[in-house]
Structure formats: structure tokens, C-alpha cells
N, CA, C, O and the ligand as a Tripos MOL2 file, in Angstrom:
@<TRIPOS>MOLECULE
protein
  269   267    68     0     0
PROTEIN
NO_CHARGES

@<TRIPOS>ATOM
      1 N          -9.3010   78.3310   13.4100 N.3       1 MET1
      2 CA        -10.2470   78.8300   14.4180 C.3       1 MET1
      3 C         -11.6480   78.9410   13.8140 C.2       1 MET1
      4 O         -12.6100   78.4190   14.3770 O.2       1 MET1
      5 N         -11.7640   79.6160   12.6730 N.am      2 PHE2
      6 CA        -13.0610   79.8270   12.0380 C.3       2 PHE2
      7 C         -13.7040   78.5110   11.6070 C.2       2 PHE2
      8 O         -14.9170   78.3300   11.7140 O.2       2 PHE2
      9 N         -12.8660   77.5980   11.1170 N.am      3 LYS3
     10 CA        -13.3760   76.3010   10.6780 C.3       3 LYS3
     11 C         -14.0250   75.5400   11.8240 C.2       3 LYS3
     12 O         -15.0090   74.8250   11.6280 O.2       3 LYS3
     13 N         -13.4690   75.6970   13.0200 N.am      4 ASN4
     14 CA        -14.0050   75.0080   14.1830 C.3       4 ASN4
     15 C         -15.4030   75.5090   14.5470 C.2       4 ASN4
     16 O         -16.2090   74.7750   15.1200 O.2       4 ASN4
     17 N         -15.6690   76.7470   14.2110 N.am      5 ILE5
     18 CA        -16.9910   77.3140   14.4820 C.3       5 ILE5
     19 C         -17.9680   76.8970   13.3830 C.2       5 ILE5
     20 O         -19.1420   76.6310   13.6430 O.2       5 ILE5
     21 N         -17.4650   76.8450   12.1610 N.am      6 LEU6
     22 CA        -18.3140   76.5770   11.0020 C.3       6 LEU6
     23 C         -18.9270   75.1820   11.0060 C.2       6 LEU6
     24 O         -20.1000   75.0160   10.6700 O.2       6 LEU6
     25 N         -18.1520   74.1970   11.3790 N.am      7 ALA7
     26 CA        -18.6380   72.8170   11.2970 C.3       7 ALA7
     27 C         -19.9200   72.5730   12.1080 C.2       7 ALA7
     28 O         -20.8680   71.9930   11.5790 O.2       7 ALA7
     29 N         -19.9720   73.0020   13.3770 N.am      8 PRO8
     30 CA        -21.2210   72.7970   14.1310 C.3       8 PRO8
     31 C         -22.4130   73.5460   13.5290 C.2       8 PRO8
     32 O         -23.5440   73.0620   13.5850 O.2       8 PRO8
     33 N         -22.1640   74.7120   12.9590 N.am      9 VAL9
     34 CA        -23.2440   75.4840   12.3300 C.3       9 VAL9
     35 C         -23.7890   74.7210   11.1240 C.2       9 VAL9
     36 O         -25.0000   74.6530   10.9140 O.2       9 VAL9
     37 N         -22.8830   74.1520   10.3410 N.am     10 GLN10
     38 CA        -23.3070   73.3850    9.1720 C.3      10 GLN10
     39 C         -24.0890   72.1460    9.5920 C.2      10 GLN10
     40 O         -25.0980   71.8020    8.9760 O.2      10 GLN10
     41 N         -23.6170   71.4780   10.6430 N.am     11 ALA11
     42 CA        -24.3000   70.2870   11.1320 C.3      11 ALA11
     43 C         -25.6970   70.6540   11.6290 C.2      11 ALA11
     44 O         -26.6540   69.9050   11.4310 O.2      11 ALA11
     45 N         -25.8020   71.7970   12.2660 N.am     12 TRP12
     46 CA        -27.0790   72.2660   12.8020 C.3      12 TRP12
     47 C         -28.0540   72.5930   11.6630 C.2      12 TRP12
     48 O         -29.2430   72.2880   11.7550 O.2      12 TRP12
     49 N         -27.5520   73.2100   10.5980 N.am     13 LEU13
     50 CA        -28.3980   73.4970    9.4340 C.3      13 LEU13
     51 C         -28.9210   72.2040    8.8140 C.2      13 LEU13
     52 O         -30.0840   72.1140    8.4220 O.2      13 LEU13
     53 N         -28.0510   71.2150    8.7320 N.am     14 LEU14
     54 CA        -28.4570   69.9320    8.1470 C.3      14 LEU14
     55 C         -29.5290   69.2460    8.9780 C.2      14 LEU14
     56 O         -30.4470   68.6280    8.4390 O.2      14 LEU14
     57 N         -29.4060   69.3600   10.2960 N.am     15 VAL15
     58 CA        -30.4100   68.7720   11.1840 C.3      15 VAL15
     59 C         -31.7740   69.4110   10.9230 C.2      15 VAL15
     60 O         -32.8100   68.7480   10.9850 O.2      15 VAL15
     61 N         -31.7520   70.7080   10.6320 N.am     16 LYS16
     62 CA        -32.9980   71.4130   10.3300 C.3      16 LYS16
     63 C         -33.4660   71.1810    8.8920 C.2      16 LYS16
     64 O         -34.5470   71.6250    8.5070 O.2      16 LYS16
     65 N         -32.6390   70.4770    8.0970 N.am     17 GLY17
     66 CA        -32.9950   70.2000    6.7120 C.3      17 GLY17
     67 C         -32.7390   71.3580    5.7790 C.2      17 GLY17
     68 O         -33.4580   71.5410    4.7970 O.2      17 GLY17
     69 N         -31.7080   72.1500    6.0820 N.am     18 GLN18
     70 CA        -31.3590   73.2680    5.2210 C.3      18 GLN18
     71 C         -29.9710   73.0860    4.6340 C.2      18 GLN18
     72 O         -29.0930   72.4810    5.2490 O.2      18 GLN18
     73 N         -29.7890   73.6220    3.4330 N.am     19 CYS19
     74 CA        -28.4850   73.5590    2.7790 C.3      19 CYS19
     75 C         -27.4590   74.3450    3.5860 C.2      19 CYS19
     76 O         -27.7490   75.4480    4.0490 O.2      19 CYS19
     77 N         -26.2670   73.7910    3.7590 N.am     20 VAL20
     78 CA        -25.2360   74.4790    4.5390 C.3      20 VAL20
     79 C         -24.6160   75.6290    3.7560 C.2      20 VAL20
     80 O         -23.9620   76.5000    4.3280 O.2      20 VAL20
     81 N         -24.8270   75.6240    2.4400 N.am     21 GLY21
     82 CA        -24.2240   76.6610    1.6040 C.3      21 GLY21
     83 C         -25.1190   77.8770    1.4520 C.2      21 GLY21
     84 O         -24.6740   79.0070    1.6550 O.2      21 GLY21
     85 N         -26.3870   77.6510    1.0920 N.am     22 CYS22
     86 CA        -27.2700   78.7800    0.7810 C.3      22 CYS22
     87 C         -28.4610   78.8760    1.7220 C.2      22 CYS22
     88 O         -29.2110   79.8510    1.6670 O.2      22 CYS22
     89 N         -28.6510   77.8720    2.5930 N.am     23 GLY23
     90 CA        -29.7330   77.9390    3.5660 C.3      23 GLY23
     91 C         -31.0960   77.5500    3.0340 C.2      23 GLY23
     92 O         -32.0890   77.6220    3.7580 O.2      23 GLY23
     93 N         -31.1580   77.1370    1.7780 N.am     24 MET24
     94 CA        -32.4480   76.7470    1.2030 C.3      24 MET24
     95 C         -32.9730   75.4730    1.8760 C.2      24 MET24
     96 O         -32.2060   74.5390    2.1110 O.2      24 MET24
     97 N         -34.2720   75.4310    2.1850 N.am     25 PRO25
     98 CA        -34.8160   74.1870    2.7260 C.3      25 PRO25
     99 C         -34.6560   73.0590    1.7090 C.2      25 PRO25
    100 O         -35.0610   73.1910    0.5540 O.2      25 PRO25
    101 N         -34.0720   71.9670    2.1430 N.am     26 LEU26
    102 CA        -33.7930   70.8720    1.2130 C.3      26 LEU26
    103 C         -35.0690   70.1450    0.7890 C.2      26 LEU26
    104 O         -35.0400   69.3420   -0.1440 O.2      26 LEU26
    105 N         -36.1690   70.4140    1.4540 N.am     27 ALA27
    106 CA        -37.4470   69.8460    1.0350 C.3      27 ALA27
    107 C         -37.8170   70.3470   -0.3620 C.2      27 ALA27
    108 O         -38.5890   69.7040   -1.0720 O.2      27 ALA27
    109 N         -37.2560   71.5130   -0.7560 N.am     28 LYS28
    110 CA        -37.5510   72.0910   -2.0600 C.3      28 LYS28
    111 C         -36.5460   71.6730   -3.1220 C.2      28 LYS28
    112 O         -36.7200   71.9750   -4.3020 O.2      28 LYS28
    113 N         -35.5000   70.9800   -2.7020 N.am     29 ALA29
    114 CA        -34.4430   70.5990   -3.6410 C.3      29 ALA29
    115 C         -34.8590   69.3650   -4.4460 C.2      29 ALA29
    116 O         -35.7970   68.6520   -4.0910 O.2      29 ALA29
    117 N         -34.1360   69.1410   -5.5330 N.am     30 ARG30
    118 CA        -34.4250   68.0100   -6.4070 C.3      30 ARG30
    119 C         -33.9740   66.7040   -5.7540 C.2      30 ARG30
    120 O         -32.8660   66.6230   -5.2240 O.2      30 ARG30
    121 N         -34.8320   65.6860   -5.7920 N.am     31 ARG31
    122 CA        -34.5120   64.3900   -5.1930 C.3      31 ARG31
    123 C         -34.4850   63.3130   -6.2600 C.2      31 ARG31
    124 O         -35.3170   63.2950   -7.1660 O.2      31 ARG31
    125 N         -33.5290   62.4280   -6.1420 N.am     32 GLU32
    126 CA        -33.4410   61.3120   -7.0730 C.3      32 GLU32
    127 C         -33.2060   60.0210   -6.3070 C.2      32 GLU32
    128 O         -32.5590   60.0030   -5.2600 O.2      32 GLU32
    129 N         -33.7410   58.9590   -6.8480 N.am     33 ASP33
    130 CA        -33.4420   57.6400   -6.2950 C.3      33 ASP33
    131 C         -32.0260   57.2490   -6.6680 C.2      33 ASP33
    132 O         -31.5540   57.5570   -7.7630 O.2      33 ASP33
    133 N         -31.3570   56.5760   -5.7660 N.am     34 VAL34
    134 CA        -30.0280   56.0540   -6.0540 C.3      34 VAL34
    135 C         -30.1220   54.5350   -6.0960 C.2      34 VAL34
    136 O         -30.5920   53.8930   -5.1570 O.2      34 VAL34
    137 N         -29.6640   53.9850   -7.2040 N.am     35 LYS35
    138 CA        -29.7250   52.5370   -7.3860 C.3      35 LYS35
    139 C         -28.9750   51.8090   -6.2800 C.2      35 LYS35
    140 O         -27.8100   52.0980   -6.0070 O.2      35 LYS35
    141 N         -29.6530   50.8690   -5.6550 N.am     36 GLY36
    142 CA        -29.0010   50.0610   -4.6430 C.3      36 GLY36
    143 C         -28.8680   50.7210   -3.2860 C.2      36 GLY36
    144 O         -28.2560   50.1570   -2.3790 O.2      36 GLY36
    145 N         -29.4460   51.9340   -3.1330 N.am     37 GLN37
    146 CA        -29.3660   52.6000   -1.8390 C.3      37 GLN37
    147 C         -30.7390   53.0510   -1.3740 C.2      37 GLN37
    148 O         -31.5970   53.4060   -2.1810 O.2      37 GLN37
    149 N         -30.9340   53.0310   -0.0690 N.am     38 LYS38
    150 CA        -32.2030   53.4740    0.5010 C.3      38 LYS38
    151 C         -32.2880   54.9930    0.4890 C.2      38 LYS38
    152 O         -33.3740   55.5740    0.4990 O.2      38 LYS38
    153 N         -31.1160   55.6220    0.4690 N.am     39 GLU39
    154 CA        -31.1020   57.0710    0.5850 C.3      39 GLU39
    155 C         -31.4150   57.7590   -0.7500 C.2      39 GLU39
    156 O         -31.0920   57.2520   -1.8240 O.2      39 GLU39
    157 N         -32.0380   58.9030   -0.6480 N.am     40 LEU40
    158 CA        -32.3030   59.7110   -1.8340 C.3      40 LEU40
    159 C         -31.1700   60.7180   -1.9990 C.2      40 LEU40
    160 O         -30.6380   61.2540   -1.0270 O.2      40 LEU40
    161 N         -30.8200   60.9570   -3.2590 N.am     41 LYS41
    162 CA        -29.8190   61.9770   -3.5520 C.3      41 LYS41
    163 C         -30.5550   63.3040   -3.7120 C.2      41 LYS41
    164 O         -31.4940   63.4080   -4.5010 O.2      41 LYS41
    165 N         -30.1310   64.3040   -2.9720 N.am     42 VAL42
    166 CA        -30.7840   65.6060   -3.0010 C.3      42 VAL42
    167 C         -29.7920   66.6410   -3.5250 C.2      42 VAL42
    168 O         -28.7220   66.8440   -2.9520 O.2      42 VAL42
    169 N         -30.1640   67.2790   -4.6080 N.am     43 THR43
    170 CA        -29.2720   68.2740   -5.2030 C.3      43 THR43
    171 C         -29.8570   69.6610   -4.9890 C.2      43 THR43
    172 O         -30.9570   69.9670   -5.4480 O.2      43 THR43
    173 N         -29.1070   70.4860   -4.2890 N.am     44 CYS44
    174 CA        -29.5390   71.8520   -4.0160 C.3      44 CYS44
    175 C         -29.3150   72.7240   -5.2480 C.2      44 CYS44
    176 O         -28.5320   72.3810   -6.1350 O.2      44 CYS44
    177 N         -30.0130   73.8540   -5.2880 N.am     45 ARG45
    178 CA        -29.8630   74.7730   -6.4250 C.3      45 ARG45
    179 C         -28.4520   75.3620   -6.5150 C.2      45 ARG45
    180 O         -28.0360   75.8260   -7.5770 O.2      45 ARG45
    181 N         -27.7160   75.3430   -5.3950 N.am     46 CYS46
    182 CA        -26.3650   75.8950   -5.4110 C.3      46 CYS46
    183 C         -25.3330   74.8400   -5.8240 C.2      46 CYS46
    184 O         -24.1410   75.1340   -5.9250 O.2      46 CYS46
    185 N         -25.8000   73.6170   -6.0610 N.am     47 GLY47
    186 CA        -24.9020   72.5830   -6.5600 C.3      47 GLY47
    187 C         -24.4000   71.6150   -5.5100 C.2      47 GLY47
    188 O         -23.7510   70.6230   -5.8410 O.2      47 GLY47
    189 N         -24.6930   71.8920   -4.2400 N.am     48 ARG48
    190 CA        -24.2780   70.9620   -3.1990 C.3      48 ARG48
    191 C         -25.1830   69.7310   -3.2190 C.2      48 ARG48
    192 O         -26.3820   69.8170   -3.4850 O.2      48 ARG48
    193 N         -24.5710   68.5940   -2.9320 N.am     49 VAL49
    194 CA        -25.3150   67.3460   -2.9980 C.3      49 VAL49
    195 C         -25.3750   66.7010   -1.6220 C.2      49 VAL49
    196 O         -24.3720   66.6240   -0.9120 O.2      49 VAL49
    197 N         -26.5570   66.2440   -1.2610 N.am     50 TYR50
    198 CA        -26.7860   65.6060    0.0350 C.3      50 TYR50
    199 C         -27.4320   64.2510   -0.1780 C.2      50 TYR50
    200 O         -27.9590   63.9510   -1.2490 O.2      50 TYR50
    201 N         -27.3800   63.4420    0.8680 N.am     51 MET51
    202 CA        -28.1070   62.1870    0.8580 C.3      51 MET51
    203 C         -29.1690   62.2740    1.9500 C.2      51 MET51
    204 O         -28.8910   62.7130    3.0660 O.2      51 MET51
    205 N         -30.3820   61.8550    1.6190 N.am     52 PHE52
    206 CA        -31.4820   61.8980    2.5740 C.3      52 PHE52
    207 C         -31.9010   60.4840    2.9400 C.2      52 PHE52
    208 O         -32.2920   59.6960    2.0790 O.2      52 PHE52
    209 N         -31.8150   60.1770    4.2110 N.am     53 ASP53
    210 CA        -32.2100   58.8650    4.7030 C.3      53 ASP53
    211 C         -33.7110   58.8940    4.9730 C.2      53 ASP53
    212 O         -34.1790   59.6360    5.8360 O.2      53 ASP53
    213 N         -34.4530   58.0910    4.2380 N.am     54 GLN54
    214 CA        -35.9150   58.1320    4.3470 C.3      54 GLN54
    215 C         -36.4290   57.5160    5.6370 C.2      54 GLN54
    216 O         -37.5520   57.7970    6.0570 O.2      54 GLN54
    217 N         -35.6230   56.6870    6.2620 N.am     55 GLU55
    218 CA        -36.0640   56.0600    7.5050 C.3      55 GLU55
    219 C         -35.8550   56.9720    8.7060 C.2      55 GLU55
    220 O         -36.7510   57.1410    9.5330 O.2      55 GLU55
    221 N         -34.6690   57.5570    8.7950 N.am     56 SER56
    222 CA        -34.3820   58.4210    9.9430 C.3      56 SER56
    223 C         -34.7170   59.8790    9.6570 C.2      56 SER56
    224 O         -34.6500   60.7250   10.5490 O.2      56 SER56
    225 N         -35.0850   60.1750    8.3860 N.am     57 LYS57
    226 CA        -35.4220   61.5420    7.9580 C.3      57 LYS57
    227 C         -34.2690   62.5130    8.2070 C.2      57 LYS57
    228 O         -34.4710   63.6640    8.5950 O.2      57 LYS57
    229 N         -33.0460   62.0090    7.9700 N.am     58 LYS58
    230 CA        -31.8840   62.8550    8.2010 C.3      58 LYS58
    231 C         -31.1050   63.0850    6.9100 C.2      58 LYS58
    232 O         -31.0380   62.2270    6.0290 O.2      58 LYS58
    233 N         -30.5290   64.2610    6.8360 N.am     59 TYR59
    234 CA        -29.6670   64.5970    5.7090 C.3      59 TYR59
    235 C         -28.2170   64.4550    6.1070 C.2      59 TYR59
    236 O         -27.8620   64.6110    7.2750 O.2      59 TYR59
    237 N         -27.3770   64.1540    5.1230 N.am     60 ARG60
    238 CA        -25.9400   64.2170    5.3340 C.3      60 ARG60
    239 C         -25.3190   64.6670    4.0150 C.2      60 ARG60
    240 O         -25.9370   64.5670    2.9550 O.2      60 ARG60
    241 N         -24.0950   65.1600    4.0990 N.am     61 ARG61
    242 CA        -23.3940   65.5500    2.8770 C.3      61 ARG61
    243 C         -23.0520   64.3050    2.0840 C.2      61 ARG61
    244 O         -22.6600   63.2880    2.6570 O.2      61 ARG61
    245 N         -23.1990   64.3770    0.7680 N.am     62 ALA62
    246 CA        -22.8560   63.2370   -0.0720 C.3      62 ALA62
    247 C         -21.3400   63.0790   -0.1280 C.2      62 ALA62
    248 O         -20.5970   64.0600   -0.0800 O.2      62 ALA62
    249 N         -20.9040   61.8520   -0.2290 N.am     63 LEU63
    250 CA        -19.4800   61.5810   -0.4030 C.3      63 LEU63
    251 C         -19.1020   61.9110   -1.8430 C.2      63 LEU63
    252 O         -19.9570   61.9490   -2.7280 O.2      63 LEU63
    253 N         -17.8210   62.1470   -2.0650 N.am     64 ILE64
    254 CA        -17.3570   62.5260   -3.4030 C.3      64 ILE64
    255 C         -17.7760   61.4910   -4.4570 C.2      64 ILE64
    256 O         -18.1680   61.8520   -5.5670 O.2      64 ILE64
    257 N         -17.6900   60.2200   -4.1020 N.am     65 GLN65
    258 CA        -18.0490   59.1810   -5.0750 C.3      65 GLN65
    259 C         -19.5570   59.0660   -5.3050 C.2      65 GLN65
    260 O         -19.9920   58.3770   -6.2270 O.2      65 GLN65
    261 N         -20.3390   59.7250   -4.4850 N.am     66 GLU66
    262 CA        -21.7890   59.6860   -4.6730 C.3      66 GLU66
    263 C         -22.2990   60.8450   -5.5080 C.2      66 GLU66
    264 O         -23.4380   60.8160   -5.9730 O.2      66 GLU66
    265 N         -21.4950   61.8370   -5.7000 N.am     67 VAL67
    266 CA        -21.9180   63.0570   -6.4190 C.3      67 VAL67
    267 C         -21.9730   62.7900   -7.9190 C.2      67 VAL67
    268 O         -22.3050   63.6870   -8.6940 O.2      67 VAL67
    269 ZN        -27.6660   75.2240   -1.4050 Zn       68 ZN68
@<TRIPOS>BOND
     1     1     2 1
     2     2     3 1
     3     3     4 2
     4     3     5 am
     5     5     6 1
     6     6     7 1
     7     7     8 2
     8     7     9 am
     9     9    10 1
    10    10    11 1
    11    11    12 2
    12    11    13 am
    13    13    14 1
    14    14    15 1
    15    15    16 2
    16    15    17 am
    17    17    18 1
    18    18    19 1
    19    19    20 2
    20    19    21 am
    21    21    22 1
    22    22    23 1
    23    23    24 2
    24    23    25 am
    25    25    26 1
    26    26    27 1
    27    27    28 2
    28    27    29 am
    29    29    30 1
    30    30    31 1
    31    31    32 2
    32    31    33 am
    33    33    34 1
    34    34    35 1
    35    35    36 2
    36    35    37 am
    37    37    38 1
    38    38    39 1
    39    39    40 2
    40    39    41 am
    41    41    42 1
    42    42    43 1
    43    43    44 2
    44    43    45 am
    45    45    46 1
    46    46    47 1
    47    47    48 2
    48    47    49 am
    49    49    50 1
    50    50    51 1
    51    51    52 2
    52    51    53 am
    53    53    54 1
    54    54    55 1
    55    55    56 2
    56    55    57 am
    57    57    58 1
    58    58    59 1
    59    59    60 2
    60    59    61 am
    61    61    62 1
    62    62    63 1
    63    63    64 2
    64    63    65 am
    65    65    66 1
    66    66    67 1
    67    67    68 2
    68    67    69 am
    69    69    70 1
    70    70    71 1
    71    71    72 2
    72    71    73 am
    73    73    74 1
    74    74    75 1
    75    75    76 2
    76    75    77 am
    77    77    78 1
    78    78    79 1
    79    79    80 2
    80    79    81 am
    81    81    82 1
    82    82    83 1
    83    83    84 2
    84    83    85 am
    85    85    86 1
    86    86    87 1
    87    87    88 2
    88    87    89 am
    89    89    90 1
    90    90    91 1
    91    91    92 2
    92    91    93 am
    93    93    94 1
    94    94    95 1
    95    95    96 2
    96    95    97 am
    97    97    98 1
    98    98    99 1
    99    99   100 2
   100    99   101 am
   101   101   102 1
   102   102   103 1
   103   103   104 2
   104   103   105 am
   105   105   106 1
   106   106   107 1
   107   107   108 2
   108   107   109 am
   109   109   110 1
   110   110   111 1
   111   111   112 2
   112   111   113 am
   113   113   114 1
   114   114   115 1
   115   115   116 2
   116   115   117 am
   117   117   118 1
   118   118   119 1
   119   119   120 2
   120   119   121 am
   121   121   122 1
   122   122   123 1
   123   123   124 2
   124   123   125 am
   125   125   126 1
   126   126   127 1
   127   127   128 2
   128   127   129 am
   129   129   130 1
   130   130   131 1
   131   131   132 2
   132   131   133 am
   133   133   134 1
   134   134   135 1
   135   135   136 2
   136   135   137 am
   137   137   138 1
   138   138   139 1
   139   139   140 2
   140   139   141 am
   141   141   142 1
   142   142   143 1
   143   143   144 2
   144   143   145 am
   145   145   146 1
   146   146   147 1
   147   147   148 2
   148   147   149 am
   149   149   150 1
   150   150   151 1
   151   151   152 2
   152   151   153 am
   153   153   154 1
   154   154   155 1
   155   155   156 2
   156   155   157 am
   157   157   158 1
   158   158   159 1
   159   159   160 2
   160   159   161 am
   161   161   162 1
   162   162   163 1
   163   163   164 2
   164   163   165 am
   165   165   166 1
   166   166   167 1
   167   167   168 2
   168   167   169 am
   169   169   170 1
   170   170   171 1
   171   171   172 2
   172   171   173 am
   173   173   174 1
   174   174   175 1
   175   175   176 2
   176   175   177 am
   177   177   178 1
   178   178   179 1
   179   179   180 2
   180   179   181 am
   181   181   182 1
   182   182   183 1
   183   183   184 2
   184   183   185 am
   185   185   186 1
   186   186   187 1
   187   187   188 2
   188   187   189 am
   189   189   190 1
   190   190   191 1
   191   191   192 2
   192   191   193 am
   193   193   194 1
   194   194   195 1
   195   195   196 2
   196   195   197 am
   197   197   198 1
   198   198   199 1
   199   199   200 2
   200   199   201 am
   201   201   202 1
   202   202   203 1
   203   203   204 2
   204   203   205 am
   205   205   206 1
   206   206   207 1
   207   207   208 2
   208   207   209 am
   209   209   210 1
   210   210   211 1
   211   211   212 2
   212   211   213 am
   213   213   214 1
   214   214   215 1
   215   215   216 2
   216   215   217 am
   217   217   218 1
   218   218   219 1
   219   219   220 2
   220   219   221 am
   221   221   222 1
   222   222   223 1
   223   223   224 2
   224   223   225 am
   225   225   226 1
   226   226   227 1
   227   227   228 2
   228   227   229 am
   229   229   230 1
   230   230   231 1
   231   231   232 2
   232   231   233 am
   233   233   234 1
   234   234   235 1
   235   235   236 2
   236   235   237 am
   237   237   238 1
   238   238   239 1
   239   239   240 2
   240   239   241 am
   241   241   242 1
   242   242   243 1
   243   243   244 2
   244   243   245 am
   245   245   246 1
   246   246   247 1
   247   247   248 2
   248   247   249 am
   249   249   250 1
   250   250   251 1
   251   251   252 2
   252   251   253 am
   253   253   254 1
   254   254   255 1
   255   255   256 2
   256   255   257 am
   257   257   258 1
   258   258   259 1
   259   259   260 2
   260   259   261 am
   261   261   262 1
   262   262   263 1
   263   263   264 2
   264   263   265 am
   265   265   266 1
   266   266   267 1
   267   267   268 2
@<TRIPOS>SUBSTRUCTURE
     1 MET1         2 RESIDUE 1 A MET
     2 PHE2         6 RESIDUE 1 A PHE
     3 LYS3        10 RESIDUE 1 A LYS
     4 ASN4        14 RESIDUE 1 A ASN
     5 ILE5        18 RESIDUE 1 A ILE
     6 LEU6        22 RESIDUE 1 A LEU
     7 ALA7        26 RESIDUE 1 A ALA
     8 PRO8        30 RESIDUE 1 A PRO
     9 VAL9        34 RESIDUE 1 A VAL
    10 GLN10       38 RESIDUE 1 A GLN
    11 ALA11       42 RESIDUE 1 A ALA
    12 TRP12       46 RESIDUE 1 A TRP
    13 LEU13       50 RESIDUE 1 A LEU
    14 LEU14       54 RESIDUE 1 A LEU
    15 VAL15       58 RESIDUE 1 A VAL
    16 LYS16       62 RESIDUE 1 A LYS
    17 GLY17       66 RESIDUE 1 A GLY
    18 GLN18       70 RESIDUE 1 A GLN
    19 CYS19       74 RESIDUE 1 A CYS
    20 VAL20       78 RESIDUE 1 A VAL
    21 GLY21       82 RESIDUE 1 A GLY
    22 CYS22       86 RESIDUE 1 A CYS
    23 GLY23       90 RESIDUE 1 A GLY
    24 MET24       94 RESIDUE 1 A MET
    25 PRO25       98 RESIDUE 1 A PRO
    26 LEU26      102 RESIDUE 1 A LEU
    27 ALA27      106 RESIDUE 1 A ALA
    28 LYS28      110 RESIDUE 1 A LYS
    29 ALA29      114 RESIDUE 1 A ALA
    30 ARG30      118 RESIDUE 1 A ARG
    31 ARG31      122 RESIDUE 1 A ARG
    32 GLU32      126 RESIDUE 1 A GLU
    33 ASP33      130 RESIDUE 1 A ASP
    34 VAL34      134 RESIDUE 1 A VAL
    35 LYS35      138 RESIDUE 1 A LYS
    36 GLY36      142 RESIDUE 1 A GLY
    37 GLN37      146 RESIDUE 1 A GLN
    38 LYS38      150 RESIDUE 1 A LYS
    39 GLU39      154 RESIDUE 1 A GLU
    40 LEU40      158 RESIDUE 1 A LEU
    41 LYS41      162 RESIDUE 1 A LYS
    42 VAL42      166 RESIDUE 1 A VAL
    43 THR43      170 RESIDUE 1 A THR
    44 CYS44      174 RESIDUE 1 A CYS
    45 ARG45      178 RESIDUE 1 A ARG
    46 CYS46      182 RESIDUE 1 A CYS
    47 GLY47      186 RESIDUE 1 A GLY
    48 ARG48      190 RESIDUE 1 A ARG
    49 VAL49      194 RESIDUE 1 A VAL
    50 TYR50      198 RESIDUE 1 A TYR
    51 MET51      202 RESIDUE 1 A MET
    52 PHE52      206 RESIDUE 1 A PHE
    53 ASP53      210 RESIDUE 1 A ASP
    54 GLN54      214 RESIDUE 1 A GLN
    55 GLU55      218 RESIDUE 1 A GLU
    56 SER56      222 RESIDUE 1 A SER
    57 LYS57      226 RESIDUE 1 A LYS
    58 LYS58      230 RESIDUE 1 A LYS
    59 TYR59      234 RESIDUE 1 A TYR
    60 ARG60      238 RESIDUE 1 A ARG
    61 ARG61      242 RESIDUE 1 A ARG
    62 ALA62      246 RESIDUE 1 A ALA
    63 LEU63      250 RESIDUE 1 A LEU
    64 ILE64      254 RESIDUE 1 A ILE
    65 GLN65      258 RESIDUE 1 A GLN
    66 GLU66      262 RESIDUE 1 A GLU
    67 VAL67      266 RESIDUE 1 A VAL
    68 ZN68       269 GROUP 0 **** ****
């Protein structure tokens, strides 16, 4: 039940460009280029890793193999 509520909240935070774990604006997080990918790897201070699409300006959670 709780998980069903959490997922939309996390998606909403990501749309706003905030970390789903600590709420920090991801604009302040560390960004790195990823070889062979258009997306930037964004590492939050809490250790969560996201991918930032520079064209659509959207964040998504990084896949396990991207971390
Ligand atoms: Zn965080």
C-alpha cells in the first residue's frame, strides 16, 4: 500500500529536479559526462545516482549498470 503512494511522489520530485531520497535540488549535485551517452551522470550527496538528459532536461534514476 505505502509503496504505491511513494512511487508517484518520487516521480514528481524527479520532475521538479529534486533527489527522491533527500530532496536536494539536483542542480547542485555533481555531474559527470558518460562516455558514449548524451546523458550526464548526476550523483547526489546522499549517494543516489541519476541520469540527466540534456535535451529534454529530465532526470531519471540511473540503472544499476550505470552506477
Ligand atoms: Zn539525495
